[in-house]
KOLMIKOL-585049 format. One record per residue (C-alpha): residue number from 1; x, y, z. Coordinates in Angstrom, 2 decimals. Example, Ala and Ser with C-alpha at 12.3 -4.5 7.8 and 13.67 -1.06 7.14 Angstrom:
<recs>
REC; num; c1; c2; c3
REC; 1; 12.30; -4.50; 7.80 .
REC; 2; 13.67; -1.06; 7.14 .
</recs>
This chain:
<recs>
REC; num; c1; c2; c3
REC; 1; 0.00; 0.00; 0.00 .
REC; 2; 1.14; 3.51; -0.80 .
REC; 3; 0.03; 6.62; 1.09 .
REC; 4; -0.84; 9.64; -1.07 .
REC; 5; -1.83; 13.25; -0.44 .
REC; 6; -4.07; 15.37; -2.67 .
REC; 7; -4.83; 19.08; -2.76 .
REC; 8; -8.42; 19.68; -3.86 .
REC; 9; -11.31; 22.13; -4.04 .
REC; 10; -14.97; 21.21; -3.79 .
REC; 11; -18.05; 23.22; -4.64 .
REC; 12; -21.70; 22.62; -3.88 .
REC; 13; -24.53; 23.23; -6.31 .
REC; 14; -26.44; 25.47; -3.86 .
REC; 15; -24.17; 26.33; -0.92 .
REC; 16; -22.05; 29.25; -2.10 .
REC; 17; -18.69; 28.46; -0.49 .
REC; 18; -15.68; 26.40; -1.58 .
REC; 19; -13.81; 23.84; 0.45 .
REC; 20; -10.06; 24.01; -0.31 .
REC; 21; -8.15; 21.35; 1.57 .
REC; 22; -5.95; 18.27; 1.40 .
REC; 23; -6.83; 14.60; 1.70 .
REC; 24; -4.61; 11.64; 2.65 .
REC; 25; -5.47; 8.08; 1.60 .
REC; 26; -3.92; 4.72; 0.83 .
REC; 27; -4.21; 2.56; -2.24 .
REC; 28; -2.17; -0.03; -4.08 .
REC; 29; 0.85; 1.55; -5.76 .
REC; 30; 0.75; 2.63; -9.38 .
REC; 31; -1.64; 4.98; -11.14 .
REC; 32; -3.94; 7.00; -8.86 .
REC; 33; -7.57; 5.97; -9.20 .
REC; 34; -9.19; 9.42; -9.60 .
REC; 35; -12.76; 8.11; -9.49 .
REC; 36; -12.07; 6.36; -6.19 .
REC; 37; -10.26; 9.44; -4.85 .
REC; 38; -13.03; 11.92; -5.69 .
REC; 39; -15.63; 9.56; -4.20 .
REC; 40; -13.64; 9.26; -0.97 .
REC; 41; -13.19; 13.05; -0.75 .
REC; 42; -16.93; 13.62; -1.14 .
REC; 43; -18.00; 10.89; 1.32 .
REC; 44; -15.27; 11.27; 3.95 .
REC; 45; -14.73; 15.04; 3.97 .
REC; 46; -16.83; 17.34; 1.81 .
REC; 47; -20.31; 16.14; 2.74 .
REC; 48; -19.43; 16.79; 6.39 .
REC; 49; -17.92; 20.21; 5.58 .
REC; 50; -21.01; 21.38; 3.68 .
REC; 51; -23.33; 19.93; 6.33 .
REC; 52; -21.47; 21.93; 8.98 .
REC; 53; -21.81; 25.12; 6.92 .
REC; 54; -25.47; 24.55; 6.01 .
REC; 55; -26.69; 23.53; 9.46 .
REC; 56; -29.01; 20.74; 10.48 .
REC; 57; -32.07; 22.03; 8.60 .
REC; 58; -30.54; 21.30; 5.17 .
REC; 59; -29.76; 17.77; 3.97 .
REC; 60; -26.56; 17.84; 1.90 .
REC; 61; -26.59; 15.43; -1.03 .
REC; 62; -23.31; 13.96; -2.24 .
REC; 63; -24.61; 14.32; -5.80 .
REC; 64; -24.58; 18.13; -5.46 .
REC; 65; -20.83; 18.24; -4.67 .
REC; 66; -18.17; 18.50; -7.38 .
REC; 67; -14.46; 17.89; -6.80 .
REC; 68; -11.48; 19.46; -8.55 .
REC; 69; -8.26; 17.62; -7.66 .
REC; 70; -5.44; 20.13; -8.07 .
REC; 71; -2.47; 17.82; -7.49 .
REC; 72; -1.51; 14.52; -5.94 .
REC; 73; 1.76; 12.97; -4.81 .
REC; 74; 3.07; 10.24; -2.53 .
REC; 75; 2.86; 11.32; 1.12 .
REC; 76; 6.24; 11.55; 2.80 .
REC; 77; 4.99; 12.48; 6.28 .
</recs>
């Protein structure tokens, strides 16, 4: 397993704020699986971020979140 880090931005279809952060994950070495990565970012980070911003009266849908991965590299930390 290789540990990677990604810098990314996410936007929501309705909530007018961007999340700009980094994400650390592990996968088998080789080419980075971008579909898996963007899915993990949405499920494990962004949905919680937008839910925090929106408050408990608004149900955040993962389908309304888009991810822009800026760069990735092996994590050396």
